[in-house]
C-alpha positions in Angstrom: -145.4 99.3 35.4 -148.6 97.4 36.4 -146.5 94.4 37.3 -144.2 96.6 39.5 -147.2 98.1 41.3 -148.9 94.7 41.7 -145.6 93.2 43.0 -145.2 96.1 45.5 -148.8 95.7 46.7 -148.3 91.9 47.2 -145.0 92.4 49.1 -146.6 95.2 51.2 -149.5 93.0 52.1 -147.1 90.2 53.1 -145.0 92.6 55.2 -148.1 94.0 56.9 -149.4 90.5 57.6 -146.1 89.4 59.1 -145.9 92.5 61.2 -149.4 92.0 62.6 -148.5 88.4 63.5 -145.4 89.6 65.3 -147.5 92.3 67.1 -150.0 89.7 68.2 -147.1 87.6 69.6 -145.7 90.6 71.4 -149.1 91.5 72.9 -149.7 87.9 73.9 -146.2 87.7 75.5 -146.9 91.0 77.3 -150.2 89.8 78.7 -148.6 86.5 79.9 -145.8 88.5 81.6 -148.3 90.8 83.3 -150.3 87.8 84.6 -147.0 86.1 85.9 -146.0 89.3 87.7 -149.5 89.6 89.2 -149.4 86.0 90.4 -145.9 86.6 91.8 -147.1 89.8 93.5 -150.0 87.9 95.2 -147.6 85.2 96.4 -145.1 87.8 97.7 -148.0 89.7 99.4 -149.2 86.5 101.1 -145.7 85.5 102.3 -145.0 89.1 103.3 -148.3 89.2 105.3 -147.3 86.0 107.2 -144.0 87.3 108.5 -143.9 89.1 111.8 -141.2 91.7 111.0 -143.3 94.3 112.7 -142.0 93.1 116.1 -138.6 94.5 115.1 -140.2 97.8 114.2 -142.4 98.4 117.2 -141.1 100.2 120.3 -142.1 100.2 123.9 -142.7 103.3 125.9 -139.4 103.6 127.7 -139.5 99.8 128.4 -143.2 99.9 129.4 -146.3 99.0 127.5 -148.2 101.7 125.7 -151.6 102.8 127.0 -154.3 101.9 124.5 -157.9 103.0 124.3 -160.4 100.6 125.6 -162.0 100.0 122.2 -158.7 98.9 120.7 -158.1 96.4 123.5 -161.6 95.1 123.4 -161.4 94.8 119.6 -158.1 92.8 119.8 -159.7 90.6 122.5 -162.7 90.0 120.3 -160.6 89.1 117.3 -158.4 86.8 119.4 -161.6 85.0 120.7 -163.0 84.7 117.2 -159.7 83.1 116.0 -159.5 80.8 119.1 -163.1 79.6 118.8 -163.0 79.2 115.0 -163.5 75.6 113.8 -162.8 76.3 110.1 -162.8 73.2 107.9 -162.9 74.6 104.3 -161.8 77.6 102.2 -165.2 79.2 102.5 -164.9 79.1 106.2 -161.6 80.9 106.1 -163.1 83.5 103.9 -166.0 83.9 106.4 -163.5 84.1 109.3 -161.6 86.9 107.4 -164.9 88.8 106.9 -165.7 88.5 110.6 -162.2 89.6 111.6 -162.3 92.5 109.1 -165.5 93.8 110.7 -163.9 93.9 114.2 -160.7 95.4 112.7 -162.7 98.2 111.1 -164.4 98.9 114.4 -160.9 99.2 116.1 -159.7 101.6 113.4 -162.8 103.7 113.5 -162.9 103.9 117.3 -159.2 104.6 117.8 -158.6 107.8 119.8 -154.9 107.2 120.4 -152.4 109.9 119.5 -148.7 110.4 119.4 -146.1 107.6 119.8 -148.7 105.1 121.1 -150.8 105.6 118.0 -147.8 105.3 115.8 -146.8 102.0 117.4 -150.4 100.8 117.1 -150.1 101.3 113.4 -146.9 99.2 113.4 -149.0 96.4 115.0 -152.2 97.0 112.9 -150.7 97.2 109.4 -149.5 93.6 109.2 -152.7 92.4 110.9 -154.7 94.1 108.2 -152.6 92.5 105.5 -153.0 89.1 107.1 -156.8 89.4 107.3 -156.8 90.5 103.7 -154.7 87.4 102.8 -157.0 85.2 104.7 -159.9 86.4 102.6 -158.0 85.3 99.5 -156.8 81.8 100.5 -157.4 79.0 98.0 -156.5 76.0 100.2 -157.3 74.9 103.8 -153.6 74.6 104.4 -153.0 78.2 103.4 -156.0 79.2 105.5 -154.6 77.5 108.6 -151.2 79.0 108.1 -152.6 82.6 107.7 -154.9 82.1 110.7 -152.0 80.9 112.9 -150.1 84.0 111.8 -153.1 86.2 112.7 -153.3 84.6 116.1 -149.6 85.2 116.7 -150.0 88.9 115.6 -153.0 89.3 118.0 -151.1 87.6 120.9 -148.2 90.1 120.3 -150.5 93.0 121.1 -150.3 92.3 124.8 -146.5 92.5 124.7 -146.7 96.2 123.6 -150.0 97.6 124.8 -152.1 97.6 128.0 
């Protein structure tokens, strides 16, 4: 009887030990998968931010440009001037540029008094710009920074096609 109990105890200990090892492997695999998904999401977000699909979503006002409030137009002008005059040479410079653009973008959002369809279309323009500025703040190479900055400039230039 003692041998049976002792044998069962040893077998149980081995089974529990094997199960814990499998659980650790499963947990490690799950953590690795989550990290891969997060990295993939960041990459997808950056590539999504660079596209200019918003131009297929935005509408004109019966073929005419939308009236925009003066603060919005001034803010877009200021951001465009910041981008044009930027002489960024390193990743930290791109992060600083993103911070500067973000401040002006926040001013534009805060001071917006537009309503109705013009406001709705402004959001079509602003949403990808916000994503691009956020992506610029997360670049890890100067090449990536230059690419995102060029996309921001293209986005800002597009404002004048749809707003006056």
